N, C-alpha and C positions, 0 to 999 in steps of 0.2 A: 460885251460894253454900248459896242452899235445900237442895237438893239434898245437897248434903256435910253440913247443917244446922250450919255455922259458927259462932263466933259474932262474927267481925270481917278486917276484911285488914288488911297493912300492906301499905303503898309499895303501888308503882303496877307493873301487869304490860307486859312487851315485848309480850305477845300478847295484844289488849284480850278474845278469846273463848276464852283457856285453860282458866278456871274449869267454861266452859259443857262443853267438850271434853275435860276431865282424866280417866285413869284413876285407877284408887289408884295405879301401879304411880309415879307422877308427886308424890306426896305424901311427903314426907318429914322423916327427923327428923336433927337436929346431934346429932353425936356428937364432942367434944374428945377426941384421942386423948392415953390416959396411956402410961405406958413399958411397963407390963407387957402393954399389946392386944396382939391377935392377931387375924387375917382371923377364922379359926376362933374363937374365943372371943368375939368380935363375934356372928357368926353363933349360933351355940348360945344365946347369949343374947338375942336380937331375935327368933329364929323364922325364920330367914331362910337364906338360900344364901351360899357365897361369894361361889362366882360371880357371885353378884345384885352385894353388895356392891363388888366388882372391878369392872364393869362399870357403874356408879351415877356410881361415882366415877374413872373413866379411870386404874383401880390397872394397872400392867403388872406387878407379880408380889407377891410376899407381901411382901416385903422393902421394896416401897414404901410402905405403910402410915404409916412414919415417916417420912418425907417429906413429912408432911402434919400439919398443925395440926388440923383437923376433917375426918369424912368424915360422910356422908352415908349412913341408912342406912331402909329402907325401910320406911313405916307398915305392921302387919300387918293391918289392918282396918278397914272404913269405920264403924265401931262408935267407935274411937279418935278418930277427927276430928268427932263431935258436940261443938259447944260448946267448941272448939277455935279459933284464929287461924291464921291461914298469910300467911305471908311471901314475897311471889313476889321469888325470887333467880336470878337470871342466875351459873350455874356456868363459868368461864372454863375451868375443867380440864374438866370434863366436856362442856360445848361445851353447855350445854341450860339450861332454863328447869324451878326445883323450883318447886314448895312447900311449906316448909319449915314443920312443924306447932310451933305456939311456945305456953305455955299463958299465963295471964293475968299474970304478973310480965316475963317472958320478949316480949311483946306489948307490955307498956307500958315496957320500955327500950329497944326497937327504934324506936317510935313518935317516944320523945324523940331519940335518935338523931338521926332521922331528922329532926324540928325543928330541931335542934342542926344538922346541916348544913347545912339550907334557911338559916337565920337570919346562916353566915358564908359561903354562897352555894357552895358549893361540892357540892352533889348535883344530880348531873346536869349537871356543868362540868368542865373537865377536872383539875382542882386533884384531887378525891379519883381519878377515873380514872389518874388517871398512876401516882401510887402505889402504888394497887393492883396497874396491871400491872409495876409495877417489881417490886414485892415475889414478883408470880407467877413474872414472868422468871426474879428470881433462884431460887424453887424449884426452876424447871422444869430451870436449868442445874444446879443442885445435884443432882437427882432423874438426869439424865442423867450426870454427869461418875461419880457413885457406882456405877450400874448396869453403863456401858461400861469404867469408870476411864480415864475422859480428862481432859483439862484445864479450865481453864473457858472459855479463850479458843477451843478445840474445840468442846464443847460448845454454848458459843453460836452460834459460828459456821453448826453445825448445823440450833439452832431455828430462827433467823435466816432462814438459806435458805429455811427451813420454816414460815415464815407463824408461828412458835414453837407449831407441831402437833409434841405429842412422842411421835405413833407414826409422822408421816412425816418429823421427824428421825430416833430409830431406823431406820428404812426406807433414810433416805441413806445416814446412819453405814454402816449394812451391805452396802450395794451397795457404795459406795468399798472397804471389806474386803475384800470378794470380789475387783473390779476389780484391788486392791494383789497377791493374791495370784493373782493368776492374770499377773502384767506380770511381764516379766524379773529377775529379785532375789529374786522368792518371796517371804516374811509382810512384814506391814507397814514400812517402811521410817522411814515418817513417824512422827516422833517429836515434832518441834516442835509449836507452835501454828499453827495456819491464818491466813494470813492474808489477808485481801480484796486482789481486785487492783488496781491503780494502771491511769485511766487515763490 
């Protein structure tokens, strides 16, 4: 904390040594995605590369930006951190812990939300996690449906089979597609939603 000259920390880290070992690339800003936003526009506005934004947010295409409510953008320099507050945030989409830079007002709001959630007994418990996980699963299903023109049941099947990892789900789908193209009958024949096997 002293090394980065931060004013304060919000929440608790999964990795207790993250601040000691953190590189500048782990500090990010949260950006609420607006209707007219593009990856190129965000990159120009914030002085970074499009590929950096895509990697940081696990975006698989330019169009997948608008499947997100918000994205994380890299902090440009260490001087931006001075006097700021950092929120420990584990991003389930990117599968990594991030250090989100907040101003004083945002930090106060975040602390109040954590205290309120603790008072209702849901921080660290299953209630908040389940709500967040279901919301995330819904977004992943919608993204896979749009990117590969699948119905929801099929998209959910591939995601469930791969532990809700979008990259693995896409790879498994492509593998099945290639197998079906090589099998007798040529192109994909399966159009109905996939059904789980019954014991």
